[in-house]
C-alpha positions as CSV (number, residue, x, y, z in Angstrom):
1,X,0.1,0.1,0.3
2,X,2.8,2.5,1.2
3,X,4.8,1.8,-2.0
4,X,1.7,2.4,-4.4
5,X,1.6,6.0,-3.3
6,X,5.6,6.5,-2.5
7,X,6.4,5.4,-5.7
8,X,4.2,8.0,-8.2
9,X,5.0,10.9,-5.8
10,X,8.9,10.0,-6.3
11,X,8.5,10.1,-10.1
12,X,5.9,13.1,-9.8
13,X,8.7,15.1,-8.0
14,X,12.2,14.1,-9.8
15,X,10.1,14.8,-13.2
16,X,9.4,18.4,-11.9
17,X,12.3,18.8,-9.8
18,X,14.1,19.8,-13.2
19,X,11.6,22.4,-14.1
20,X,12.4,24.8,-11.8
21,X,13.6,28.1,-13.6
22,X,16.1,30.9,-12.1
23,X,18.2,33.7,-13.3
24,X,21.7,33.1,-12.6
25,X,23.5,35.8,-10.8
26,X,25.5,38.3,-12.4
27,X,29.5,37.6,-12.2
28,X,30.9,39.7,-10.0
29,X,32.7,43.0,-11.4
30,X,36.4,42.6,-12.1
31,X,38.3,46.0,-11.3
32,X,42.0,43.8,-11.3
33,X,41.9,44.1,-7.6
34,X,41.3,41.9,-5.3
35,X,39.6,43.8,-2.6
36,X,37.0,46.0,-4.7
37,X,37.0,49.3,-6.8
38,X,40.1,51.1,-6.6
39,X,41.0,53.5,-4.4
40,X,39.9,57.0,-5.4
41,X,42.9,58.9,-7.1
42,X,44.4,62.1,-5.8
43,X,44.1,64.8,-8.3
44,X,45.8,67.5,-6.3
45,X,48.9,67.7,-8.6
46,X,47.6,67.2,-11.8
47,X,46.5,69.9,-14.5
48,X,43.2,69.4,-15.7
49,X,43.1,72.4,-18.3
50,X,46.5,72.4,-19.1
51,X,47.3,75.7,-18.7
52,X,51.0,75.0,-16.8
53,X,49.8,75.4,-13.3
54,X,48.2,72.5,-10.9
55,X,45.0,72.3,-9.8
56,X,45.6,73.0,-6.4
57,X,47.4,76.1,-7.0
58,X,44.9,77.0,-10.0
59,X,42.2,79.9,-9.1
60,X,39.9,78.4,-12.1
61,X,41.3,74.7,-12.6
62,X,38.5,74.2,-15.4
63,X,39.6,77.5,-17.3
64,X,42.4,76.9,-19.4
65,X,42.7,80.8,-20.2
66,X,42.9,82.0,-16.8
67,X,46.0,81.0,-14.5
């Protein structure tokens, strides 16, 4: 009696077990570093507007016509 009930139940479970659909998680973002994204860069010595004056000494660091 128990085998007659258990056999169709197990067959149904195995047949429907593979029908579950899921979306896999996206791969982790690869930064080239082990601990996550790189630290922010220090821009104090850069000359973004190329006027010859580093940004930390420039009065208008985004204006190439003003020193």
